[in-house]
C-alpha positions as CSV (number, residue, x, y, z in Angstrom):
1,M,135.9,-60.2,0.5
2,I,133.8,-57.0,0.7
3,L,130.6,-57.7,2.5
4,Q,127.5,-55.9,0.7
5,D,125.7,-55.6,3.7
6,F,128.2,-54.7,6.1
7,L,126.8,-51.4,6.6
8,C,122.9,-51.2,5.9
9,F,119.8,-48.6,7.1
10,D,117.0,-49.8,9.8
11,D,114.8,-47.7,11.4
12,K,117.4,-46.4,13.8
13,G,119.5,-45.5,11.2
14,L,123.2,-46.8,9.9
15,C,123.9,-50.2,11.3
16,C,126.8,-52.8,11.4
17,R,125.4,-55.8,12.0
18,Y,128.4,-58.0,12.0
19,G,129.3,-55.5,15.4
20,D,125.8,-55.1,16.7
21,F,126.7,-51.1,16.7
22,Y,125.4,-48.0,15.1
23,L,127.2,-45.5,12.9
24,D,125.6,-42.3,14.1
25,P,122.0,-43.5,14.4
26,L,118.8,-41.2,13.9
27,Q,117.6,-42.9,17.3
28,P,118.6,-43.9,20.4
29,V,120.2,-47.7,20.4
30,K,122.4,-49.9,22.9
31,T,125.9,-49.5,21.1
32,A,126.6,-46.0,19.2
33,V,129.7,-45.0,17.3
34,I,129.5,-41.5,17.2
35,S,131.8,-39.3,14.5
36,H,131.7,-35.9,16.0
37,A,129.1,-33.9,17.8
38,H,126.6,-31.8,15.5
39,A,123.1,-32.8,16.7
40,D,122.2,-34.6,13.1
41,H,125.2,-37.1,14.1
42,A,124.8,-37.3,17.6
43,I,122.0,-37.6,19.7
44,A,120.9,-38.1,23.6
45,G,119.7,-41.3,25.0
46,N,122.1,-43.7,23.8
47,N,123.2,-47.0,26.3
48,E,126.9,-46.9,25.2
49,V,128.7,-44.0,23.1
50,Y,132.1,-44.6,21.7
51,C,133.6,-41.4,20.5
52,T,136.4,-38.9,21.2
53,E,136.9,-36.9,23.9
54,P,136.0,-33.5,22.7
55,T,132.7,-35.2,21.0
56,A,131.7,-36.7,24.6
57,A,132.1,-33.0,25.7
58,F,130.3,-31.4,23.3
59,M,127.5,-33.9,23.9
60,Q,127.6,-34.0,27.9
61,L,127.1,-29.7,27.4
62,R,124.4,-29.9,25.3
63,Y,122.5,-33.0,26.7
64,A,123.5,-33.1,30.3
65,K,122.8,-36.5,31.9
66,M,120.9,-37.5,28.7
67,A,123.7,-37.2,26.5
68,A,124.9,-41.5,27.0
69,K,124.3,-43.7,29.8
70,V,128.5,-44.7,29.4
71,F,130.8,-42.9,27.2
72,N,133.8,-44.4,25.9
73,M,136.7,-41.9,24.7
74,V,139.0,-42.9,22.4
75,P,142.1,-41.2,20.9
76,Y,142.3,-40.9,17.2
77,R,144.4,-44.3,15.9
78,Q,144.2,-46.1,19.0
79,S,142.1,-49.0,18.2
80,F,139.5,-50.9,20.1
81,S,136.7,-53.8,19.2
82,I,132.9,-54.1,19.1
83,K,132.2,-57.8,18.4
84,G,134.8,-58.6,16.6
85,V,135.2,-55.6,14.5
86,S,138.2,-53.6,15.1
87,I,137.6,-49.8,15.0
88,T,139.8,-46.9,14.6
89,F,139.4,-43.3,14.7
90,I,141.2,-41.2,12.4
91,S,140.9,-37.2,12.3
92,A,138.4,-35.7,9.8
93,G,138.9,-32.1,9.8
94,H,135.2,-31.0,10.1
95,M,135.1,-29.6,13.6
96,L,137.0,-30.1,16.9
97,G,137.1,-34.1,17.7
98,S,135.5,-35.2,14.1
99,A,136.5,-38.7,13.5
100,Q,136.6,-40.8,10.6
101,V,136.1,-44.6,11.5
102,L,137.9,-46.9,10.2
103,M,136.3,-50.5,10.9
104,E,138.5,-53.6,9.7
105,Y,136.5,-56.9,9.8
106,R,138.2,-60.6,8.5
107,G,140.8,-58.6,6.7
108,V,138.7,-56.0,4.8
109,K,139.1,-52.2,5.8
110,Y,135.9,-49.8,5.9
111,L,136.3,-46.2,6.3
112,Y,133.2,-44.2,7.1
113,T,134.1,-40.6,6.7
114,G,131.3,-39.2,8.6
115,D,131.4,-35.2,7.6
116,Y,134.6,-34.0,6.8
117,K,136.7,-31.3,4.9
118,L,140.1,-30.8,3.7
119,Q,140.5,-27.3,3.7
120,S,142.8,-25.8,6.3
121,D,140.8,-24.7,10.0
122,A,142.9,-23.7,12.9
123,T,140.1,-24.2,15.5
124,C,140.3,-28.6,15.0
125,E,142.6,-31.3,13.9
126,P,143.4,-31.8,10.0
127,L,141.8,-34.3,8.2
128,E,144.9,-37.4,8.2
129,W,144.5,-39.9,5.2
130,V,144.4,-43.4,5.6
131,T,143.7,-46.6,3.1
132,A,140.7,-48.3,2.9
133,D,139.2,-51.4,0.6
134,V,135.8,-49.7,0.7
135,L,135.0,-45.6,1.3
136,I,131.8,-45.0,3.3
137,T,131.7,-40.8,2.3
138,E,129.2,-38.3,2.6
139,S,127.9,-37.0,-0.5
140,T,126.4,-33.5,0.8
141,F,128.2,-31.3,-2.1
142,A,128.8,-34.7,-4.2
143,N,127.6,-31.9,-7.1
144,P,130.9,-31.0,-9.7
145,D,129.0,-27.7,-10.1
146,I,129.6,-27.2,-6.3
147,L,133.5,-25.7,-5.8
148,H,133.9,-23.9,-2.3
149,P,136.3,-21.0,-2.5
150,N,139.0,-20.1,-0.2
151,P,138.0,-19.3,3.1
152,V,140.3,-16.6,3.5
153,E,139.5,-14.9,0.6
154,E,135.6,-15.2,1.9
155,I,136.1,-13.9,5.1
156,K,138.5,-11.0,3.8
157,K,134.8,-9.7,1.8
158,L,133.9,-8.4,5.3
159,A,136.9,-6.3,4.9
160,D,135.0,-3.3,3.7
161,V,131.8,-3.3,5.1
162,K,131.8,-0.4,7.6
163,L,128.3,-0.9,9.1
164,N,128.4,-3.1,11.9
165,I,127.7,-7.3,10.6
166,M,125.0,-9.4,11.7
167,L,126.9,-12.7,11.0
168,G,124.6,-16.2,11.3
169,A,126.5,-19.5,11.7
170,Y,126.1,-22.8,13.4
171,G,127.4,-22.3,17.0
172,M,129.3,-25.4,17.3
173,G,132.2,-25.6,14.7
174,K,131.4,-22.9,12.2
175,S,131.6,-20.1,14.6
176,Q,134.8,-20.9,16.0
177,R,136.4,-21.5,12.4
178,L,134.8,-17.8,11.5
179,I,136.1,-15.6,14.9
180,R,139.6,-17.6,14.1
181,L,139.7,-16.5,10.5
182,I,137.9,-12.7,11.3
183,T,140.6,-12.7,14.6
184,D,143.8,-13.9,12.0
185,H,142.8,-11.8,8.4
186,L,140.5,-8.8,9.4
187,P,141.9,-8.0,13.3
188,Q,140.2,-4.1,13.0
189,K,136.9,-6.2,13.4
190,T,135.9,-6.1,16.8
191,I,134.1,-9.7,17.5
192,L,130.8,-9.8,19.5
193,I,129.6,-14.1,20.6
194,H,125.7,-14.4,21.0
195,H,125.6,-16.3,24.9
196,R,124.5,-19.3,23.2
197,I,128.2,-19.7,21.8
198,M,130.3,-18.8,24.6
199,P,129.8,-22.6,26.2
200,L,130.7,-24.0,22.7
201,N,134.0,-21.9,23.1
202,G,134.8,-22.8,26.2
203,V,135.1,-26.8,25.3
204,Y,137.3,-25.0,22.1
205,E,140.1,-23.2,24.9
206,R,139.5,-26.2,27.1
207,F,140.9,-28.5,24.2
208,G,143.6,-26.2,23.2
209,Y,141.7,-24.5,20.6
210,S,141.2,-21.0,21.1
211,P,139.2,-19.7,18.7
212,G,140.5,-16.3,18.4
213,K,139.3,-12.6,20.3
214,Y,136.0,-12.1,21.1
215,Q,133.6,-10.8,23.8
216,L,130.1,-11.3,25.1
217,Y,127.1,-9.5,23.0
218,G,125.9,-6.3,24.9
219,R,122.8,-4.8,23.1
220,K,123.8,-1.3,23.7
221,L,127.7,-2.3,22.1
222,M,125.8,-3.0,19.0
223,K,123.8,0.5,18.5
224,E,127.3,2.1,18.2
225,Q,129.2,1.6,14.5
226,K,132.5,0.5,15.5
227,E,133.1,-2.3,12.8
228,Y,131.7,-4.7,15.3
229,V,130.6,-8.5,14.1
230,Y,127.9,-9.9,16.3
231,I,128.2,-13.5,15.4
232,V,124.7,-15.4,15.8
233,P,122.8,-19.0,15.8
234,P,120.5,-19.8,13.3
235,F,117.3,-19.0,14.9
236,T,118.8,-15.5,16.0
237,F,119.5,-14.4,12.9
238,D,116.4,-15.3,11.4
239,S,114.5,-13.8,14.0
240,Y,116.5,-10.0,13.2
241,S,115.8,-10.3,9.0
242,R,114.6,-6.8,9.7
243,A,117.5,-5.4,11.6
244,T,118.3,-1.9,11.1
245,G,121.4,-0.7,10.5
246,V,123.6,-4.1,10.4
247,K,124.8,-5.5,7.1
248,R,123.5,-9.6,7.1
249,F,125.8,-12.5,6.3
250,F,125.1,-15.9,6.5
251,A,128.2,-18.4,6.2
252,S,127.9,-21.5,4.4
253,G,128.5,-23.6,1.5
254,W,124.9,-23.7,0.3
255,K,123.6,-21.1,-1.6
256,N,119.9,-21.2,-0.2
257,L,121.0,-19.8,2.8
258,Q,123.4,-16.8,1.6
259,V,121.4,-13.8,2.5
260,N,121.2,-12.5,-1.4
261,N,123.4,-12.8,-4.5
262,Q,125.1,-9.8,-3.4
263,D,126.0,-10.6,-0.3
264,T,127.3,-14.0,0.2
265,L,129.8,-15.7,2.3
266,F,130.7,-19.6,0.9
267,I,132.6,-21.0,3.8
268,S,131.9,-24.7,3.9
269,D,132.8,-27.6,6.8
270,H,132.0,-30.2,3.9
271,A,134.3,-31.7,1.1
272,D,133.4,-30.3,-2.2
273,W,133.5,-31.8,-5.6
274,N,137.0,-32.0,-5.8
275,D,137.6,-32.6,-2.5
276,I,135.5,-36.0,-2.8
277,L,137.3,-36.8,-6.0
278,E,140.8,-36.0,-4.0
279,T,139.7,-38.2,-1.1
280,I,139.1,-41.3,-3.3
281,K,142.4,-40.7,-4.7
282,Q,144.0,-41.1,-1.6
283,V,142.2,-43.6,0.2
284,K,142.4,-45.7,-2.8
285,P,139.3,-47.6,-2.3
286,C,138.0,-50.4,-4.4
287,E,134.6,-49.4,-4.0
288,V,132.7,-45.9,-2.7
289,W,129.7,-46.3,-1.0
290,T,127.8,-42.9,-0.7
291,L,125.3,-41.0,1.9
292,H,123.8,-37.8,3.0
293,G,123.4,-36.9,-0.4
294,D,123.0,-37.6,-4.2
295,G,126.0,-39.8,-4.6
296,S,124.6,-40.6,-8.6
297,R,127.4,-37.9,-10.1
298,L,130.3,-39.7,-8.3
299,K,128.4,-43.3,-10.2
300,N,128.4,-41.8,-13.4
301,Y,132.0,-39.9,-13.4
302,F,133.3,-43.4,-12.5
303,N,131.5,-45.5,-14.6
304,N,132.0,-48.6,-13.2
305,T,136.4,-47.9,-13.1
306,I,135.3,-47.7,-9.4
307,V,132.2,-49.5,-7.4
308,V,129.9,-46.4,-6.9
309,K,126.9,-47.6,-4.5
310,L,124.1,-45.5,-3.2
311,L,123.1,-46.3,0.2
312,G,121.1,-43.0,0.8
């Protein structure tokens, strides 16, 4: 029997009371199961953390000694137990080390996706399918009007830009994917990297996922016009909103983060509407619980043929 209170929100985040742990907590907790290392899912200060090894490496790089008191680093597909709840990490395809969290309790399987994507990405492990009775899916882009284009076709938009390019992107995950795409599909471009992205690249390389060819940014270089692509984190991108002699793009799945209607780069690391429908098809759940977005359109789409519950 599916337990409707197997997961619930409280002031610290998404809690599994049956196992006395939190999934990607919002505040420090005693026991945290972390799906991936992005800051909105992996905070500092937890007492004990369960995650993949790359996720631990990113957290230790970002938070140093404050990352967690104890790290339990578990490979994909290796089950462990927390107070009677059996847990297995399944690759989520979102970024290096990202995991879906498969939980089994009293014979029922609950799959928490964390953030995930179906698009190919040479800088991380691909998403892996498993079946479950309950799918707890992020619904960031659970809207039939949002369909993300092919990332290769998007990156090729930069091919004809002869000015140097300032390319804004989140430093962990998105930047490495962009470096790989540009290296593979726009070899004529020279990639420059902001100094805060360099140590993150080092983690990727340590785990065998080289982003590609790049070099550290130098101020004098961008004064030349040599088809440079300078990849910078959002705060740097925003601070150079009036930069001259460069073409500005921001890589995101969100329309409101694009520079303008002409200079768009829709490259997303999340599942879009069709991807979510495909995930439901592959996981074969009896119920779908949504969070991290508006799940109402999914509820209307299935019209009670599948139970859809909006967690938040």
